[in-house]
Each structure stands twice: as structure tokens, then as C-alpha cells.
PyMOL commands that place a pseudoatom at each C-alpha (Angstrom):
pseudoatom trace, name=CA, resn=MET, resi=1, chain=A, elem=C, hetatm=0, pos=[140.695, 256.033, 122.925]
pseudoatom trace, name=CA, resn=THR, resi=2, chain=A, elem=C, hetatm=0, pos=[137.373, 254.759, 124.271]
pseudoatom trace, name=CA, resn=PRO, resi=3, chain=A, elem=C, hetatm=0, pos=[135.731, 251.919, 122.273]
pseudoatom trace, name=CA, resn=CYS, resi=4, chain=A, elem=C, hetatm=0, pos=[132.818, 253.183, 120.199]
pseudoatom trace, name=CA, resn=ILE, resi=5, chain=A, elem=C, hetatm=0, pos=[129.605, 251.365, 119.262]
pseudoatom trace, name=CA, resn=GLU, resi=6, chain=A, elem=C, hetatm=0, pos=[126.581, 251.769, 117.027]
pseudoatom trace, name=CA, resn=VAL, resi=7, chain=A, elem=C, hetatm=0, pos=[123.192, 251.212, 118.636]
pseudoatom trace, name=CA, resn=THR, resi=8, chain=A, elem=C, hetatm=0, pos=[120.160, 250.724, 116.415]
pseudoatom trace, name=CA, resn=THR, resi=9, chain=A, elem=C, hetatm=0, pos=[116.451, 250.442, 116.937]
pseudoatom trace, name=CA, resn=THR, resi=10, chain=A, elem=C, hetatm=0, pos=[113.432, 250.414, 114.664]
pseudoatom trace, name=CA, resn=VAL, resi=11, chain=A, elem=C, hetatm=0, pos=[110.198, 252.284, 115.284]
pseudoatom trace, name=CA, resn=SER, resi=12, chain=A, elem=C, hetatm=0, pos=[106.832, 252.741, 113.636]
pseudoatom trace, name=CA, resn=ASP, resi=13, chain=A, elem=C, hetatm=0, pos=[107.304, 256.176, 112.081]
pseudoatom trace, name=CA, resn=ARG, resi=14, chain=A, elem=C, hetatm=0, pos=[109.775, 258.886, 111.148]
pseudoatom trace, name=CA, resn=ASP, resi=15, chain=A, elem=C, hetatm=0, pos=[108.729, 261.337, 113.854]
pseudoatom trace, name=CA, resn=VAL, resi=16, chain=A, elem=C, hetatm=0, pos=[109.299, 258.770, 116.594]
pseudoatom trace, name=CA, resn=ALA, resi=17, chain=A, elem=C, hetatm=0, pos=[112.759, 257.904, 115.222]
pseudoatom trace, name=CA, resn=ARG, resi=18, chain=A, elem=C, hetatm=0, pos=[113.633, 261.588, 114.933]
pseudoatom trace, name=CA, resn=ARG, resi=19, chain=A, elem=C, hetatm=0, pos=[112.480, 262.252, 118.510]
pseudoatom trace, name=CA, resn=LEU, resi=20, chain=A, elem=C, hetatm=0, pos=[114.491, 259.327, 119.901]
pseudoatom trace, name=CA, resn=GLY, resi=21, chain=A, elem=C, hetatm=0, pos=[117.620, 260.416, 118.037]
pseudoatom trace, name=CA, resn=THR, resi=22, chain=A, elem=C, hetatm=0, pos=[117.275, 264.067, 118.995]
pseudoatom trace, name=CA, resn=ARG, resi=23, chain=A, elem=C, hetatm=0, pos=[116.655, 263.321, 122.662]
pseudoatom trace, name=CA, resn=ALA, resi=24, chain=A, elem=C, hetatm=0, pos=[119.597, 260.876, 122.843]
pseudoatom trace, name=CA, resn=VAL, resi=25, chain=A, elem=C, hetatm=0, pos=[121.956, 263.465, 121.320]
pseudoatom trace, name=CA, resn=GLU, resi=26, chain=A, elem=C, hetatm=0, pos=[120.601, 266.260, 123.527]
pseudoatom trace, name=CA, resn=ALA, resi=27, chain=A, elem=C, hetatm=0, pos=[121.159, 264.051, 126.598]
pseudoatom trace, name=CA, resn=ARG, resi=28, chain=A, elem=C, hetatm=0, pos=[124.718, 263.356, 125.374]
pseudoatom trace, name=CA, resn=LEU, resi=29, chain=A, elem=C, hetatm=0, pos=[124.001, 259.614, 125.312]
pseudoatom trace, name=CA, resn=ALA, resi=30, chain=A, elem=C, hetatm=0, pos=[124.947, 259.615, 121.611]
pseudoatom trace, name=CA, resn=ALA, resi=31, chain=A, elem=C, hetatm=0, pos=[127.123, 261.804, 119.418]
pseudoatom trace, name=CA, resn=CYS, resi=32, chain=A, elem=C, hetatm=0, pos=[124.786, 261.589, 116.454]
pseudoatom trace, name=CA, resn=ALA, resi=33, chain=A, elem=C, hetatm=0, pos=[121.745, 259.797, 115.106]
pseudoatom trace, name=CA, resn=GLN, resi=34, chain=A, elem=C, hetatm=0, pos=[120.723, 258.864, 111.608]
pseudoatom trace, name=CA, resn=VAL, resi=35, chain=A, elem=C, hetatm=0, pos=[117.095, 258.221, 110.745]
pseudoatom trace, name=CA, resn=ILE, resi=36, chain=A, elem=C, hetatm=0, pos=[116.755, 255.841, 107.829]
pseudoatom trace, name=CA, resn=GLY, resi=37, chain=A, elem=C, hetatm=0, pos=[113.596, 254.688, 106.133]
pseudoatom trace, name=CA, resn=PRO, resi=38, chain=A, elem=C, hetatm=0, pos=[111.153, 253.619, 105.519]
pseudoatom trace, name=CA, resn=VAL, resi=39, chain=A, elem=C, hetatm=0, pos=[112.357, 250.021, 105.561]
pseudoatom trace, name=CA, resn=LEU, resi=40, chain=A, elem=C, hetatm=0, pos=[110.289, 246.880, 105.190]
pseudoatom trace, name=CA, resn=SER, resi=41, chain=A, elem=C, hetatm=0, pos=[110.690, 244.568, 108.173]
pseudoatom trace, name=CA, resn=VAL, resi=42, chain=A, elem=C, hetatm=0, pos=[109.667, 240.921, 107.917]
pseudoatom trace, name=CA, resn=TYR, resi=43, chain=A, elem=C, hetatm=0, pos=[109.630, 239.066, 111.233]
pseudoatom trace, name=CA, resn=ARG, resi=44, chain=A, elem=C, hetatm=0, pos=[108.024, 236.283, 113.218]
pseudoatom trace, name=CA, resn=TRP, resi=45, chain=A, elem=C, hetatm=0, pos=[105.798, 237.509, 116.049]
pseudoatom trace, name=CA, resn=ARG, resi=46, chain=A, elem=C, hetatm=0, pos=[103.549, 235.318, 118.158]
pseudoatom trace, name=CA, resn=GLY, resi=47, chain=A, elem=C, hetatm=0, pos=[103.938, 232.381, 115.792]
pseudoatom trace, name=CA, resn=GLU, resi=48, chain=A, elem=C, hetatm=0, pos=[103.151, 234.235, 112.572]
pseudoatom trace, name=CA, resn=VAL, resi=49, chain=A, elem=C, hetatm=0, pos=[105.233, 235.899, 109.894]
pseudoatom trace, name=CA, resn=GLN, resi=50, chain=A, elem=C, hetatm=0, pos=[104.405, 239.590, 109.735]
pseudoatom trace, name=CA, resn=GLU, resi=51, chain=A, elem=C, hetatm=0, pos=[105.499, 242.651, 107.787]
pseudoatom trace, name=CA, resn=ALA, resi=52, chain=A, elem=C, hetatm=0, pos=[105.689, 246.271, 108.830]
pseudoatom trace, name=CA, resn=GLU, resi=53, chain=A, elem=C, hetatm=0, pos=[107.026, 249.513, 107.470]
pseudoatom trace, name=CA, resn=GLU, resi=54, chain=A, elem=C, hetatm=0, pos=[109.484, 250.884, 109.999]
pseudoatom trace, name=CA, resn=TRP, resi=55, chain=A, elem=C, hetatm=0, pos=[112.111, 253.577, 110.451]
pseudoatom trace, name=CA, resn=ARG, resi=56, chain=A, elem=C, hetatm=0, pos=[115.595, 252.821, 111.701]
pseudoatom trace, name=CA, resn=CYS, resi=57, chain=A, elem=C, hetatm=0, pos=[117.380, 255.038, 114.197]
pseudoatom trace, name=CA, resn=SER, resi=58, chain=A, elem=C, hetatm=0, pos=[121.143, 254.484, 114.262]
pseudoatom trace, name=CA, resn=LEU, resi=59, chain=A, elem=C, hetatm=0, pos=[123.064, 256.066, 117.153]
pseudoatom trace, name=CA, resn=LYS, resi=60, chain=A, elem=C, hetatm=0, pos=[126.852, 256.428, 117.484]
pseudoatom trace, name=CA, resn=THR, resi=61, chain=A, elem=C, hetatm=0, pos=[128.152, 256.390, 121.049]
pseudoatom trace, name=CA, resn=VAL, resi=62, chain=A, elem=C, hetatm=0, pos=[130.820, 254.985, 123.351]
pseudoatom trace, name=CA, resn=GLY, resi=63, chain=A, elem=C, hetatm=0, pos=[130.600, 251.538, 124.906]
pseudoatom trace, name=CA, resn=ALA, resi=64, chain=A, elem=C, hetatm=0, pos=[130.449, 252.901, 128.446]
pseudoatom trace, name=CA, resn=ALA, resi=65, chain=A, elem=C, hetatm=0, pos=[127.217, 254.758, 127.573]
pseudoatom trace, name=CA, resn=TRP, resi=66, chain=A, elem=C, hetatm=0, pos=[125.516, 251.589, 126.308]
pseudoatom trace, name=CA, resn=PRO, resi=67, chain=A, elem=C, hetatm=0, pos=[123.614, 250.725, 129.540]
pseudoatom trace, name=CA, resn=ALA, resi=68, chain=A, elem=C, hetatm=0, pos=[122.181, 254.251, 129.858]
pseudoatom trace, name=CA, resn=LEU, resi=69, chain=A, elem=C, hetatm=0, pos=[121.322, 254.511, 126.156]
pseudoatom trace, name=CA, resn=ALA, resi=70, chain=A, elem=C, hetatm=0, pos=[119.646, 251.081, 126.173]
pseudoatom trace, name=CA, resn=ALA, resi=71, chain=A, elem=C, hetatm=0, pos=[117.614, 252.045, 129.256]
pseudoatom trace, name=CA, resn=PHE, resi=72, chain=A, elem=C, hetatm=0, pos=[116.607, 255.326, 127.603]
pseudoatom trace, name=CA, resn=LEU, resi=73, chain=A, elem=C, hetatm=0, pos=[115.487, 253.554, 124.409]
pseudoatom trace, name=CA, resn=ARG, resi=74, chain=A, elem=C, hetatm=0, pos=[113.504, 250.929, 126.371]
pseudoatom trace, name=CA, resn=SER, resi=75, chain=A, elem=C, hetatm=0, pos=[111.753, 253.634, 128.399]
pseudoatom trace, name=CA, resn=GLU, resi=76, chain=A, elem=C, hetatm=0, pos=[110.835, 255.689, 125.329]
pseudoatom trace, name=CA, resn=HIS, resi=77, chain=A, elem=C, hetatm=0, pos=[109.924, 252.837, 122.969]
pseudoatom trace, name=CA, resn=SER, resi=78, chain=A, elem=C, hetatm=0, pos=[106.329, 251.997, 122.126]
pseudoatom trace, name=CA, resn=TYR, resi=79, chain=A, elem=C, hetatm=0, pos=[106.942, 248.361, 121.085]
pseudoatom trace, name=CA, resn=GLU, resi=80, chain=A, elem=C, hetatm=0, pos=[106.295, 245.511, 123.492]
pseudoatom trace, name=CA, resn=LEU, resi=81, chain=A, elem=C, hetatm=0, pos=[109.658, 244.009, 122.488]
pseudoatom trace, name=CA, resn=PRO, resi=82, chain=A, elem=C, hetatm=0, pos=[111.790, 246.663, 120.811]
pseudoatom trace, name=CA, resn=GLU, resi=83, chain=A, elem=C, hetatm=0, pos=[114.771, 245.843, 118.664]
pseudoatom trace, name=CA, resn=ILE, resi=84, chain=A, elem=C, hetatm=0, pos=[117.734, 247.445, 120.411]
pseudoatom trace, name=CA, resn=VAL, resi=85, chain=A, elem=C, hetatm=0, pos=[121.022, 246.078, 119.098]
pseudoatom trace, name=CA, resn=VAL, resi=86, chain=A, elem=C, hetatm=0, pos=[124.640, 247.091, 119.463]
pseudoatom trace, name=CA, resn=ALA, resi=87, chain=A, elem=C, hetatm=0, pos=[127.669, 246.555, 117.233]
pseudoatom trace, name=CA, resn=PRO, resi=88, chain=A, elem=C, hetatm=0, pos=[131.297, 247.636, 117.526]
pseudoatom trace, name=CA, resn=LEU, resi=89, chain=A, elem=C, hetatm=0, pos=[132.120, 250.792, 115.588]
pseudoatom trace, name=CA, resn=ASP, resi=90, chain=A, elem=C, hetatm=0, pos=[135.457, 251.384, 113.945]
pseudoatom trace, name=CA, resn=GLY, resi=91, chain=A, elem=C, hetatm=0, pos=[136.540, 254.263, 111.764]
pseudoatom trace, name=CA, resn=THR, resi=92, chain=A, elem=C, hetatm=0, pos=[139.025, 257.050, 111.428]
pseudoatom trace, name=CA, resn=THR, resi=93, chain=A, elem=C, hetatm=0, pos=[140.743, 258.167, 114.592]
pseudoatom trace, name=CA, resn=GLU, resi=94, chain=A, elem=C, hetatm=0, pos=[139.396, 261.692, 114.148]
pseudoatom trace, name=CA, resn=TYR, resi=95, chain=A, elem=C, hetatm=0, pos=[135.795, 260.508, 113.849]
pseudoatom trace, name=CA, resn=LEU, resi=96, chain=A, elem=C, hetatm=0, pos=[136.003, 258.193, 116.840]
pseudoatom trace, name=CA, resn=LEU, resi=97, chain=A, elem=C, hetatm=0, pos=[137.589, 260.919, 118.966]
pseudoatom trace, name=CA, resn=TRP, resi=98, chain=A, elem=C, hetatm=0, pos=[134.728, 263.216, 117.947]
pseudoatom trace, name=CA, resn=VAL, resi=99, chain=A, elem=C, hetatm=0, pos=[132.163, 260.583, 119.038]
pseudoatom trace, name=CA, resn=GLU, resi=100, chain=A, elem=C, hetatm=0, pos=[133.975, 260.249, 122.356]
pseudoatom trace, name=CA, resn=SER, resi=101, chain=A, elem=C, hetatm=0, pos=[134.051, 264.028, 122.863]
pseudoatom trace, name=CA, resn=CYS, resi=102, chain=A, elem=C, hetatm=0, pos=[130.289, 264.358, 122.317]
pseudoatom trace, name=CA, resn=VAL, resi=103, chain=A, elem=C, hetatm=0, pos=[129.136, 261.681, 124.772]
pseudoatom trace, name=CA, resn=SER, resi=104, chain=A, elem=C, hetatm=0, pos=[128.920, 262.060, 128.538]
pseudoatom trace, name=CA, resn=VAL, resi=105, chain=A, elem=C, hetatm=0, pos=[128.893, 258.719, 130.301]
pseudoatom trace, name=CA, resn=PRO, resi=106, chain=A, elem=C, hetatm=0, pos=[126.322, 258.802, 133.116]
pseudoatom trace, name=CA, resn=HIS, resi=107, chain=A, elem=C, hetatm=0, pos=[127.609, 257.628, 136.492]
pseudoatom trace, name=CA, resn=SER, resi=108, chain=A, elem=C, hetatm=0, pos=[125.467, 255.437, 138.679]
pseudoatom trace, name=CA, resn=PRO, resi=109, chain=A, elem=C, hetatm=0, pos=[124.824, 256.802, 142.188]
pseudoatom trace, name=CA, resn=ALA, resi=110, chain=A, elem=C, hetatm=0, pos=[126.833, 253.931, 143.665]
pseudoatom trace, name=CA, resn=THR, resi=111, chain=A, elem=C, hetatm=0, pos=[130.003, 254.980, 141.810]
pseudoatom trace, name=CA, resn=ALA, resi=112, chain=A, elem=C, hetatm=0, pos=[129.578, 258.763, 141.803]
for i in range(1, 112): cmd.bond("trace and resi %d" % i, "trace and resi %d" % (i + 1))
show_as sticks, trace
zoom trace
């Protein structure tokens, strides 16, 4: 079984999070996406503590799709420095096999 991961990002509003999740699933970069929010984010930016209401987009995928999914999120994100983080994902065998079956790992031209 292919190792699975959870990739998360935060964005400024629900519609943006929904669009990112939908497009990632449609492109088969992720098996599913959950949009969670709003959440209150407190962070340091340019030397000052700031707060913002954000929406979290959580994507389930396989590790081999991580580079393509990260590139997709960076290209579609409106933030100067977007939060794009990855964590290992474990669960039932059936669920992880489902994630694997839904994701198509893009091949780079050099290896195709």
C-alpha cells in the first residue's frame, strides 16, 4: 500500500477553500478535501502579531502526489507566504486503499 498524507492550507474565505479542494480532487491530486472554518489564526508577520479569520482546506492524498499538489496549491494561492503543510496519514486499510485508488500521481516529463 502506498503511504498516504494529509496536506493542509489556510485561505481567506470559504469559497477559495472550496475551489482549491474541488480543483485538487477533480485533477486527481487528492482523494477528498474538507473545508473547515472559520478558524481564528494568530501569527507573527513582518515583526507584528496579527489575527485573521481563515478557512482550512485539508486534502487526503498519497505521498508521491505531494510535489504536484504543493505546486498546485502554491500556484493557486493568494497569500504571499501560504501555509502548506503535510503530515503522515494512517487509518483503516480500506480507507487508505480508497485514497490511493482516487489519486493519479503525475509523472514528470523526464520520467514519463
